PDB file of the backbone (N, CA, C, O) and the ligand in Angstrom, with CONECT records:
HET     CA  A 101       1
ATOM      1  N   MET A   1     -11.211  16.923   4.710  1.00  0.00           N
ATOM      2  CA  MET A   1      -9.816  17.219   4.975  1.00  0.00           C
ATOM      3  C   MET A   1      -9.208  18.291   4.104  1.00  0.00           C
ATOM      4  O   MET A   1      -9.502  18.276   2.909  1.00  0.00           O
ATOM      5  N   SER A   2      -8.433  19.173   4.544  1.00  0.00           N
ATOM      6  CA  SER A   2      -7.894  20.241   3.691  1.00  0.00           C
ATOM      7  C   SER A   2      -6.752  19.538   2.734  1.00  0.00           C
ATOM      8  O   SER A   2      -6.232  18.442   2.942  1.00  0.00           O
ATOM      9  N   ALA A   3      -6.510  20.347   1.738  1.00  0.00           N
ATOM     10  CA  ALA A   3      -5.474  19.814   0.776  1.00  0.00           C
ATOM     11  C   ALA A   3      -4.163  19.593   1.462  1.00  0.00           C
ATOM     12  O   ALA A   3      -3.498  18.589   1.206  1.00  0.00           O
ATOM     13  N   LEU A   4      -3.753  20.522   2.353  1.00  0.00           N
ATOM     14  CA  LEU A   4      -2.551  20.392   3.100  1.00  0.00           C
ATOM     15  C   LEU A   4      -2.480  19.117   3.962  1.00  0.00           C
ATOM     16  O   LEU A   4      -1.515  18.353   3.980  1.00  0.00           O
ATOM     17  N   ALA A   5      -3.537  18.987   4.627  1.00  0.00           N
ATOM     18  CA  ALA A   5      -3.646  17.816   5.602  1.00  0.00           C
ATOM     19  C   ALA A   5      -3.728  16.421   4.761  1.00  0.00           C
ATOM     20  O   ALA A   5      -3.389  15.340   5.244  1.00  0.00           O
ATOM     21  N   GLN A   6      -4.181  16.578   3.556  1.00  0.00           N
ATOM     22  CA  GLN A   6      -4.198  15.353   2.720  1.00  0.00           C
ATOM     23  C   GLN A   6      -2.776  15.174   2.239  1.00  0.00           C
ATOM     24  O   GLN A   6      -2.282  14.047   2.217  1.00  0.00           O
ATOM     25  N   ALA A   7      -2.087  16.258   1.847  1.00  0.00           N
ATOM     26  CA  ALA A   7      -0.764  16.090   1.480  1.00  0.00           C
ATOM     27  C   ALA A   7       0.143  15.438   2.481  1.00  0.00           C
ATOM     28  O   ALA A   7       0.990  14.591   2.194  1.00  0.00           O
ATOM     29  N   MET A   8      -0.107  15.904   3.682  1.00  0.00           N
ATOM     30  CA  MET A   8       0.644  15.386   4.869  1.00  0.00           C
ATOM     31  C   MET A   8       0.404  13.818   5.085  1.00  0.00           C
ATOM     32  O   MET A   8       1.312  13.026   5.337  1.00  0.00           O
ATOM     33  N   ALA A   9      -0.875  13.500   4.957  1.00  0.00           N
ATOM     34  CA  ALA A   9      -1.300  12.101   5.053  1.00  0.00           C
ATOM     35  C   ALA A   9      -0.635  11.215   3.986  1.00  0.00           C
ATOM     36  O   ALA A   9      -0.158  10.108   4.240  1.00  0.00           O
ATOM     37  N   LEU A  10      -0.642  11.782   2.792  1.00  0.00           N
ATOM     38  CA  LEU A  10      -0.044  11.049   1.637  1.00  0.00           C
ATOM     39  C   LEU A  10       1.460  10.891   1.778  1.00  0.00           C
ATOM     40  O   LEU A  10       2.030   9.875   1.380  1.00  0.00           O
ATOM     41  N   LEU A  11       2.091  11.897   2.345  1.00  0.00           N
ATOM     42  CA  LEU A  11       3.537  11.911   2.563  1.00  0.00           C
ATOM     43  C   LEU A  11       3.889  10.755   3.504  1.00  0.00           C
ATOM     44  O   LEU A  11       4.844  10.007   3.294  1.00  0.00           O
ATOM     45  N   MET A  12       3.088  10.652   4.525  1.00  0.00           N
ATOM     46  CA  MET A  12       3.262   9.558   5.532  1.00  0.00           C
ATOM     47  C   MET A  12       2.961   8.255   4.965  1.00  0.00           C
ATOM     48  O   MET A  12       3.754   7.331   5.143  1.00  0.00           O
ATOM     49  N   ALA A  13       1.826   8.079   4.257  1.00  0.00           N
ATOM     50  CA  ALA A  13       1.461   6.846   3.690  1.00  0.00           C
ATOM     51  C   ALA A  13       2.477   6.356   2.674  1.00  0.00           C
ATOM     52  O   ALA A  13       2.809   5.171   2.662  1.00  0.00           O
ATOM     53  N   THR A  14       2.963   7.214   1.848  1.00  0.00           N
ATOM     54  CA  THR A  14       4.064   6.859   0.868  1.00  0.00           C
ATOM     55  C   THR A  14       5.205   6.290   1.538  1.00  0.00           C
ATOM     56  O   THR A  14       5.670   5.210   1.175  1.00  0.00           O
ATOM     57  N   PHE A  15       5.714   6.996   2.552  1.00  0.00           N
ATOM     58  CA  PHE A  15       6.883   6.560   3.364  1.00  0.00           C
ATOM     59  C   PHE A  15       6.683   5.051   3.917  1.00  0.00           C
ATOM     60  O   PHE A  15       7.443   4.105   3.712  1.00  0.00           O
ATOM     61  N   ASN A  16       5.544   5.048   4.629  1.00  0.00           N
ATOM     62  CA  ASN A  16       5.177   3.689   5.258  1.00  0.00           C
ATOM     63  C   ASN A  16       5.036   2.563   4.272  1.00  0.00           C
ATOM     64  O   ASN A  16       5.398   1.428   4.581  1.00  0.00           O
ATOM     65  N   LYS A  17       4.534   2.834   3.127  1.00  0.00           N
ATOM     66  CA  LYS A  17       4.303   1.896   2.095  1.00  0.00           C
ATOM     67  C   LYS A  17       5.613   1.225   1.676  1.00  0.00           C
ATOM     68  O   LYS A  17       5.669   0.008   1.501  1.00  0.00           O
ATOM     69  N   TYR A  18       6.671   2.041   1.518  1.00  0.00           N
ATOM     70  CA  TYR A  18       7.936   1.454   1.074  1.00  0.00           C
ATOM     71  C   TYR A  18       8.897   1.085   2.174  1.00  0.00           C
ATOM     72  O   TYR A  18       9.733   0.196   2.008  1.00  0.00           O
ATOM     73  N   ALA A  19       8.778   1.796   3.353  1.00  0.00           N
ATOM     74  CA  ALA A  19       9.637   1.521   4.491  1.00  0.00           C
ATOM     75  C   ALA A  19       9.279   0.159   5.054  1.00  0.00           C
ATOM     76  O   ALA A  19      10.130  -0.521   5.628  1.00  0.00           O
ATOM     77  N   GLY A  20       7.966  -0.265   4.888  1.00  0.00           N
ATOM     78  CA  GLY A  20       7.603  -1.561   5.509  1.00  0.00           C
ATOM     79  C   GLY A  20       7.918  -2.757   4.657  1.00  0.00           C
ATOM     80  O   GLY A  20       7.607  -3.889   5.026  1.00  0.00           O
ATOM     81  N   LYS A  21       8.528  -2.522   3.526  1.00  0.00           N
ATOM     82  CA  LYS A  21       8.906  -3.744   2.567  1.00  0.00           C
ATOM     83  C   LYS A  21       9.848  -4.712   3.104  1.00  0.00           C
ATOM     84  O   LYS A  21       9.611  -5.919   3.077  1.00  0.00           O
ATOM     85  N   GLU A  22      10.994  -4.175   3.629  1.00  0.00           N
ATOM     86  CA  GLU A  22      12.013  -5.082   4.243  1.00  0.00           C
ATOM     87  C   GLU A  22      12.630  -4.373   5.438  1.00  0.00           C
ATOM     88  O   GLU A  22      12.655  -3.145   5.524  1.00  0.00           O
ATOM     89  N   GLY A  23      13.110  -5.165   6.326  1.00  0.00           N
ATOM     90  CA  GLY A  23      13.802  -4.759   7.552  1.00  0.00           C
ATOM     91  C   GLY A  23      12.972  -3.769   8.417  1.00  0.00           C
ATOM     92  O   GLY A  23      11.767  -3.959   8.585  1.00  0.00           O
ATOM     93  N   ASP A  24      13.603  -2.750   8.946  1.00  0.00           N
ATOM     94  CA  ASP A  24      12.934  -1.868   9.879  1.00  0.00           C
ATOM     95  C   ASP A  24      11.836  -1.092   9.115  1.00  0.00           C
ATOM     96  O   ASP A  24      12.126  -0.454   8.103  1.00  0.00           O
ATOM     97  N   LYS A  25      10.670  -1.142   9.561  1.00  0.00           N
ATOM     98  CA  LYS A  25       9.493  -0.391   8.965  1.00  0.00           C
ATOM     99  C   LYS A  25       9.556   1.053   9.115  1.00  0.00           C
ATOM    100  O   LYS A  25       8.831   1.769   8.423  1.00  0.00           O
ATOM    101  N   ASN A  26      10.419   1.566  10.018  1.00  0.00           N
ATOM    102  CA  ASN A  26      10.565   2.996  10.263  1.00  0.00           C
ATOM    103  C   ASN A  26      11.657   3.693   9.424  1.00  0.00           C
ATOM    104  O   ASN A  26      11.875   4.902   9.509  1.00  0.00           O
ATOM    105  N   THR A  27      12.359   2.817   8.572  1.00  0.00           N
ATOM    106  CA  THR A  27      13.387   3.437   7.811  1.00  0.00           C
ATOM    107  C   THR A  27      13.329   2.927   6.372  1.00  0.00           C
ATOM    108  O   THR A  27      12.781   1.860   6.097  1.00  0.00           O
ATOM    109  N   LEU A  28      13.922   3.735   5.436  1.00  0.00           N
ATOM    110  CA  LEU A  28      13.988   3.263   3.981  1.00  0.00           C
ATOM    111  C   LEU A  28      15.495   2.807   3.796  1.00  0.00           C
ATOM    112  O   LEU A  28      16.460   3.497   4.126  1.00  0.00           O
ATOM    113  N   THR A  29      15.559   1.576   3.236  1.00  0.00           N
ATOM    114  CA  THR A  29      16.758   1.057   2.816  1.00  0.00           C
ATOM    115  C   THR A  29      17.050   1.616   1.448  1.00  0.00           C
ATOM    116  O   THR A  29      16.184   2.277   0.874  1.00  0.00           O
ATOM    117  N   LYS A  30      18.211   1.389   0.900  1.00  0.00           N
ATOM    118  CA  LYS A  30      18.515   1.956  -0.483  1.00  0.00           C
ATOM    119  C   LYS A  30      17.541   1.283  -1.430  1.00  0.00           C
ATOM    120  O   LYS A  30      16.939   1.987  -2.241  1.00  0.00           O
ATOM    121  N   ALA A  31      17.339  -0.048  -1.390  1.00  0.00           N
ATOM    122  CA  ALA A  31      16.394  -0.730  -2.319  1.00  0.00           C
ATOM    123  C   ALA A  31      14.929  -0.163  -2.169  1.00  0.00           C
ATOM    124  O   ALA A  31      14.196  -0.043  -3.151  1.00  0.00           O
ATOM    125  N   GLU A  32      14.575   0.145  -1.014  1.00  0.00           N
ATOM    126  CA  GLU A  32      13.174   0.722  -0.801  1.00  0.00           C
ATOM    127  C   GLU A  32      13.092   2.156  -1.369  1.00  0.00           C
ATOM    128  O   GLU A  32      12.102   2.535  -1.995  1.00  0.00           O
ATOM    129  N   LEU A  33      14.171   2.947  -1.130  1.00  0.00           N
ATOM    130  CA  LEU A  33      14.129   4.210  -1.693  1.00  0.00           C
ATOM    131  C   LEU A  33      14.130   4.162  -3.186  1.00  0.00           C
ATOM    132  O   LEU A  33      13.344   4.895  -3.787  1.00  0.00           O
ATOM    133  N   ILE A  34      14.909   3.397  -3.823  1.00  0.00           N
ATOM    134  CA  ILE A  34      14.951   3.227  -5.250  1.00  0.00           C
ATOM    135  C   ILE A  34      13.560   2.827  -5.830  1.00  0.00           C
ATOM    136  O   ILE A  34      13.203   3.316  -6.902  1.00  0.00           O
ATOM    137  N   GLU A  35      12.788   1.976  -5.174  1.00  0.00           N
ATOM    138  CA  GLU A  35      11.465   1.575  -5.602  1.00  0.00           C
ATOM    139  C   GLU A  35      10.591   2.746  -5.412  1.00  0.00           C
ATOM    140  O   GLU A  35       9.794   3.056  -6.297  1.00  0.00           O
ATOM    141  N   LEU A  36      10.690   3.438  -4.284  1.00  0.00           N
ATOM    142  CA  LEU A  36       9.826   4.679  -4.118  1.00  0.00           C
ATOM    143  C   LEU A  36       9.988   5.632  -5.258  1.00  0.00           C
ATOM    144  O   LEU A  36       9.038   6.079  -5.900  1.00  0.00           O
ATOM    145  N   LEU A  37      11.325   5.937  -5.487  1.00  0.00           N
ATOM    146  CA  LEU A  37      11.548   6.904  -6.598  1.00  0.00           C
ATOM    147  C   LEU A  37      11.032   6.514  -7.904  1.00  0.00           C
ATOM    148  O   LEU A  37      10.430   7.342  -8.587  1.00  0.00           O
ATOM    149  N   ARG A  38      11.241   5.182  -8.352  1.00  0.00           N
ATOM    150  CA  ARG A  38      10.782   4.736  -9.561  1.00  0.00           C
ATOM    151  C   ARG A  38       9.333   4.779  -9.700  1.00  0.00           C
ATOM    152  O   ARG A  38       8.844   5.110 -10.780  1.00  0.00           O
ATOM    153  N   ASN A  39       8.577   4.464  -8.667  1.00  0.00           N
ATOM    154  CA  ASN A  39       7.082   4.462  -8.664  1.00  0.00           C
ATOM    155  C   ASN A  39       6.459   5.699  -8.449  1.00  0.00           C
ATOM    156  O   ASN A  39       5.439   5.978  -9.079  1.00  0.00           O
ATOM    157  N   GLU A  40       6.977   6.522  -7.585  1.00  0.00           N
ATOM    158  CA  GLU A  40       6.292   7.722  -7.124  1.00  0.00           C
ATOM    159  C   GLU A  40       6.895   9.047  -7.857  1.00  0.00           C
ATOM    160  O   GLU A  40       6.186  10.037  -8.039  1.00  0.00           O
ATOM    161  N   LEU A  41       8.092   8.997  -8.212  1.00  0.00           N
ATOM    162  CA  LEU A  41       8.734  10.201  -8.866  1.00  0.00           C
ATOM    163  C   LEU A  41       9.481   9.810 -10.051  1.00  0.00           C
ATOM    164  O   LEU A  41      10.675  10.099 -10.131  1.00  0.00           O
ATOM    165  N   PRO A  42       8.886   9.182 -10.974  1.00  0.00           N
ATOM    166  CA  PRO A  42       9.557   8.652 -12.271  1.00  0.00           C
ATOM    167  C   PRO A  42      10.137   9.875 -12.991  1.00  0.00           C
ATOM    168  O   PRO A  42      11.166   9.759 -13.657  1.00  0.00           O
ATOM    169  N   GLY A  43       9.539  10.965 -12.878  1.00  0.00           N
ATOM    170  CA  GLY A  43      10.043  12.146 -13.619  1.00  0.00           C
ATOM    171  C   GLY A  43      11.336  12.786 -13.064  1.00  0.00           C
ATOM    172  O   GLY A  43      11.959  13.631 -13.708  1.00  0.00           O
ATOM    173  N   ALA A  44      11.725  12.338 -11.807  1.00  0.00           N
ATOM    174  CA  ALA A  44      12.906  12.871 -11.210  1.00  0.00           C
ATOM    175  C   ALA A  44      14.158  12.513 -11.939  1.00  0.00           C
ATOM    176  O   ALA A  44      15.141  13.253 -11.903  1.00  0.00           O
ATOM    177  N   GLY A  45      14.135  11.352 -12.620  1.00  0.00           N
ATOM    178  CA  GLY A  45      15.258  10.882 -13.466  1.00  0.00           C
ATOM    179  C   GLY A  45      16.530  10.682 -12.605  1.00  0.00           C
ATOM    180  O   GLY A  45      17.615  11.070 -13.040  1.00  0.00           O
ATOM    181  N   VAL A  46      16.433  10.136 -11.493  1.00  0.00           N
ATOM    182  CA  VAL A  46      17.559   9.943 -10.570  1.00  0.00           C
ATOM    183  C   VAL A  46      18.424   8.699 -11.152  1.00  0.00           C
ATOM    184  O   VAL A  46      18.004   7.542 -11.126  1.00  0.00           O
ATOM    185  N   THR A  47      19.594   9.051 -11.643  1.00  0.00           N
ATOM    186  CA  THR A  47      20.444   7.890 -12.097  1.00  0.00           C
ATOM    187  C   THR A  47      21.605   7.595 -11.195  1.00  0.00           C
ATOM    188  O   THR A  47      22.085   6.464 -11.111  1.00  0.00           O
ATOM    189  N   GLU A  48      22.059   8.657 -10.503  1.00  0.00           N
ATOM    190  CA  GLU A  48      23.149   8.472  -9.498  1.00  0.00           C
ATOM    191  C   GLU A  48      22.502   8.048  -8.117  1.00  0.00           C
ATOM    192  O   GLU A  48      22.362   8.866  -7.208  1.00  0.00           O
ATOM    193  N   VAL A  49      22.137   6.803  -8.016  1.00  0.00           N
ATOM    194  CA  VAL A  49      21.285   6.370  -6.884  1.00  0.00           C
ATOM    195  C   VAL A  49      22.145   6.520  -5.585  1.00  0.00           C
ATOM    196  O   VAL A  49      21.700   7.052  -4.568  1.00  0.00           O
ATOM    197  N   ASP A  50      23.409   6.012  -5.695  1.00  0.00           N
ATOM    198  CA  ASP A  50      24.249   6.028  -4.592  1.00  0.00           C
ATOM    199  C   ASP A  50      24.430   7.361  -3.926  1.00  0.00           C
ATOM    200  O   ASP A  50      24.338   7.560  -2.715  1.00  0.00           O
ATOM    201  N   GLU A  51      24.713   8.299  -4.901  1.00  0.00           N
ATOM    202  CA  GLU A  51      25.074   9.717  -4.518  1.00  0.00           C
ATOM    203  C   GLU A  51      23.703  10.222  -3.981  1.00  0.00           C
ATOM    204  O   GLU A  51      23.707  10.929  -2.973  1.00  0.00           O
ATOM    205  N   PHE A  52      22.653   9.934  -4.530  1.00  0.00           N
ATOM    206  CA  PHE A  52      21.321  10.453  -4.064  1.00  0.00           C
ATOM    207  C   PHE A  52      21.069   9.932  -2.683  1.00  0.00           C
ATOM    208  O   PHE A  52      20.681  10.700  -1.803  1.00  0.00           O
ATOM    209  N   PHE A  53      21.269   8.686  -2.460  1.00  0.00           N
ATOM    210  CA  PHE A  53      20.946   8.007  -1.243  1.00  0.00           C
ATOM    211  C   PHE A  53      21.791   8.660  -0.105  1.00  0.00           C
ATOM    212  O   PHE A  53      21.273   8.940   0.976  1.00  0.00           O
ATOM    213  N   SER A  54      23.123   8.898  -0.381  1.00  0.00           N
ATOM    214  CA  SER A  54      23.902   9.412   0.713  1.00  0.00           C
ATOM    215  C   SER A  54      23.627  10.962   0.952  1.00  0.00           C
ATOM    216  O   SER A  54      23.906  11.524   2.011  1.00  0.00           O
ATOM    217  N   MET A  55      23.115  11.520  -0.022  1.00  0.00           N
ATOM    218  CA  MET A  55      22.559  12.959   0.196  1.00  0.00           C
ATOM    219  C   MET A  55      21.424  13.006   1.118  1.00  0.00           C
ATOM    220  O   MET A  55      21.313  13.887   1.970  1.00  0.00           O
ATOM    221  N   LEU A  56      20.549  12.024   0.945  1.00  0.00           N
ATOM    222  CA  LEU A  56      19.362  12.036   1.854  1.00  0.00           C
ATOM    223  C   LEU A  56      19.700  11.543   3.263  1.00  0.00           C
ATOM    224  O   LEU A  56      19.165  12.048   4.250  1.00  0.00           O
ATOM    225  N   ASP A  57      20.643  10.495   3.349  1.00  0.00           N
ATOM    226  CA  ASP A  57      21.011   9.923   4.522  1.00  0.00           C
ATOM    227  C   ASP A  57      21.901  10.838   5.418  1.00  0.00           C
ATOM    228  O   ASP A  57      23.084  10.575   5.632  1.00  0.00           O
ATOM    229  N   GLY A  58      21.259  11.934   5.931  1.00  0.00           N
ATOM    230  CA  GLY A  58      21.946  13.042   6.605  1.00  0.00           C
ATOM    231  C   GLY A  58      22.855  12.542   7.719  1.00  0.00           C
ATOM    232  O   GLY A  58      23.940  13.100   7.884  1.00  0.00           O
ATOM    233  N   ASP A  59      22.480  11.512   8.504  1.00  0.00           N
ATOM    234  CA  ASP A  59      23.267  11.131   9.661  1.00  0.00           C
ATOM    235  C   ASP A  59      24.158  10.001   9.328  1.00  0.00           C
ATOM    236  O   ASP A  59      24.842   9.470  10.203  1.00  0.00           O
ATOM    237  N   LYS A  60      24.180   9.593   8.040  1.00  0.00           N
ATOM    238  CA  LYS A  60      25.034   8.525   7.583  1.00  0.00           C
ATOM    239  C   LYS A  60      25.025   7.220   8.311  1.00  0.00           C
ATOM    240  O   LYS A  60      26.064   6.600   8.537  1.00  0.00           O
ATOM    241  N   ASP A  61      23.736   6.773   8.708  1.00  0.00           N
ATOM    242  CA  ASP A  61      23.621   5.464   9.449  1.00  0.00           C
ATOM    243  C   ASP A  61      23.225   4.421   8.411  1.00  0.00           C
ATOM    244  O   ASP A  61      22.917   3.288   8.780  1.00  0.00           O
ATOM    245  N   GLY A  62      23.224   4.792   7.033  1.00  0.00           N
ATOM    246  CA  GLY A  62      22.861   3.701   6.067  1.00  0.00           C
ATOM    247  C   GLY A  62      21.336   3.421   5.725  1.00  0.00           C
ATOM    248  O   GLY A  62      20.975   2.605   4.876  1.00  0.00           O
ATOM    249  N   VAL A  63      20.504   4.189   6.482  1.00  0.00           N
ATOM    250  CA  VAL A  63      19.117   4.112   6.128  1.00  0.00           C
ATOM    251  C   VAL A  63      18.525   5.552   6.117  1.00  0.00           C
ATOM    252  O   VAL A  63      19.102   6.463   6.712  1.00  0.00           O
ATOM    253  N   VAL A  64      17.373   5.743   5.437  1.00  0.00           N
ATOM    254  CA  VAL A  64      16.765   6.996   5.463  1.00  0.00           C
ATOM    255  C   VAL A  64      15.488   6.938   6.287  1.00  0.00           C
ATOM    256  O   VAL A  64      14.492   6.298   5.949  1.00  0.00           O
ATOM    257  N   ASP A  65      15.605   7.697   7.451  1.00  0.00           N
ATOM    258  CA  ASP A  65      14.422   7.763   8.329  1.00  0.00           C
ATOM    259  C   ASP A  65      13.372   8.754   7.829  1.00  0.00           C
ATOM    260  O   ASP A  65      13.548   9.421   6.809  1.00  0.00           O
ATOM    261  N   PHE A  66      12.285   8.825   8.577  1.00  0.00           N
ATOM    262  CA  PHE A  66      11.256   9.633   8.186  1.00  0.00           C
ATOM    263  C   PHE A  66      11.599  11.109   8.095  1.00  0.00           C
ATOM    264  O   PHE A  66      11.192  11.822   7.178  1.00  0.00           O
ATOM    265  N   LYS A  67      12.375  11.538   9.101  1.00  0.00           N
ATOM    266  CA  LYS A  67      12.771  12.926   9.129  1.00  0.00           C
ATOM    267  C   LYS A  67      13.628  13.276   7.914  1.00  0.00           C
ATOM    268  O   LYS A  67      13.390  14.306   7.283  1.00  0.00           O
ATOM    269  N   GLU A  68      14.622  12.448   7.565  1.00  0.00           N
ATOM    270  CA  GLU A  68      15.461  12.544   6.389  1.00  0.00           C
ATOM    271  C   GLU A  68      14.692  12.619   5.176  1.00  0.00           C
ATOM    272  O   GLU A  68      14.987  13.422   4.291  1.00  0.00           O
ATOM    273  N   TYR A  69      13.644  11.762   5.082  1.00  0.00           N
ATOM    274  CA  TYR A  69      12.778  11.742   3.959  1.00  0.00           C
ATOM    275  C   TYR A  69      11.955  13.009   3.791  1.00  0.00           C
ATOM    276  O   TYR A  69      11.871  13.587   2.708  1.00  0.00           O
ATOM    277  N   VAL A  70      11.351  13.421   4.898  1.00  0.00           N
ATOM    278  CA  VAL A  70      10.582  14.675   4.811  1.00  0.00           C
ATOM    279  C   VAL A  70      11.394  15.820   4.478  1.00  0.00           C
ATOM    280  O   VAL A  70      10.922  16.679   3.733  1.00  0.00           O
ATOM    281  N   THR A  71      12.649  15.942   4.978  1.00  0.00           N
ATOM    282  CA  THR A  71      13.568  17.003   4.654  1.00  0.00           C
ATOM    283  C   THR A  71      13.745  17.110   3.136  1.00  0.00           C
ATOM    284  O   THR A  71      13.662  18.178   2.530  1.00  0.00           O
ATOM    285  N   PHE A  72      14.004  15.883   2.547  1.00  0.00           N
ATOM    286  CA  PHE A  72      14.216  15.820   1.061  1.00  0.00           C
ATOM    287  C   PHE A  72      12.961  16.239   0.337  1.00  0.00           C
ATOM    288  O   PHE A  72      13.048  16.996  -0.630  1.00  0.00           O
ATOM    289  N   VAL A  73      11.709  15.749   0.791  1.00  0.00           N
ATOM    290  CA  VAL A  73      10.569  16.069   0.045  1.00  0.00           C
ATOM    291  C   VAL A  73      10.306  17.606   0.128  1.00  0.00           C
ATOM    292  O   VAL A  73       9.876  18.227  -0.843  1.00  0.00           O
ATOM    293  N   THR A  74      10.577  18.179   1.304  1.00  0.00           N
ATOM    294  CA  THR A  74      10.334  19.637   1.541  1.00  0.00           C
ATOM    295  C   THR A  74      11.332  20.375   0.527  1.00  0.00           C
ATOM    296  O   THR A  74      10.906  21.251  -0.225  1.00  0.00           O
ATOM    297  N   ALA A  75      12.541  20.024   0.536  1.00  0.00           N
ATOM    298  CA  ALA A  75      13.508  20.697  -0.310  1.00  0.00           C
ATOM    299  C   ALA A  75      13.059  20.608  -1.794  1.00  0.00           C
ATOM    300  O   ALA A  75      13.089  21.596  -2.528  1.00  0.00           O
ATOM    301  N   LEU A  76      12.661  19.439  -2.188  1.00  0.00           N
ATOM    302  CA  LEU A  76      12.113  19.272  -3.491  1.00  0.00           C
ATOM    303  C   LEU A  76      10.912  20.162  -3.884  1.00  0.00           C
ATOM    304  O   LEU A  76      10.801  20.694  -4.988  1.00  0.00           O
ATOM    305  N   THR A  77      10.053  20.266  -2.905  1.00  0.00           N
ATOM    306  CA  THR A  77       8.859  21.087  -3.055  1.00  0.00           C
ATOM    307  C   THR A  77       9.184  22.570  -3.212  1.00  0.00           C
ATOM    308  O   THR A  77       8.578  23.289  -4.007  1.00  0.00           O
ATOM    309  N   VAL A  78      10.232  23.022  -2.369  1.00  0.00           N
ATOM    310  CA  VAL A  78      10.670  24.370  -2.473  1.00  0.00           C
ATOM    311  C   VAL A  78      11.316  24.601  -3.908  1.00  0.00           C
ATOM    312  O   VAL A  78      11.138  25.657  -4.516  1.00  0.00           O
ATOM    313  N   LEU A  79      11.963  23.710  -4.338  1.00  0.00           N
ATOM    314  CA  LEU A  79      12.664  23.799  -5.687  1.00  0.00           C
ATOM    315  C   LEU A  79      11.478  23.905  -6.795  1.00  0.00           C
ATOM    316  O   LEU A  79      11.558  24.649  -7.773  1.00  0.00           O
ATOM    317  N   CYS A  80      10.461  23.137  -6.539  1.00  0.00           N
ATOM    318  CA  CYS A  80       9.285  23.206  -7.652  1.00  0.00           C
ATOM    319  C   CYS A  80       8.486  24.412  -7.540  1.00  0.00           C
ATOM    320  O   CYS A  80       7.782  24.781  -8.480  1.00  0.00           O
ATOM    321  N   ASN A  81       8.556  25.058  -6.428  1.00  0.00           N
ATOM    322  CA  ASN A  81       7.704  26.237  -6.266  1.00  0.00           C
ATOM    323  C   ASN A  81       8.396  27.506  -6.804  1.00  0.00           C
ATOM    324  O   ASN A  81       7.821  28.593  -6.748  1.00  0.00           O
TER     325      ASN A  81
HETATM  326 CA    CA A 101      19.787   8.138   8.173  1.00  0.00          CA2+
END
């Protein structure tokens, strides 16, 4: 598998790992998102969780779906590059 394909698979696996913890397995609740951040991106140092969550929740339905999550990771990747 190419590095890019691996990265895509990891992106999906990470989302599914946390989204499946409670409620709808296709969306991240605020609690799931916090856990994902703490475990997977500890260096991000997100302290304003509410603000961060509403930034990710583009359609304001109270949960972060896969598209919103990917949009965030892509934006973060662009910043890092
Ligand atoms: Ca949403």
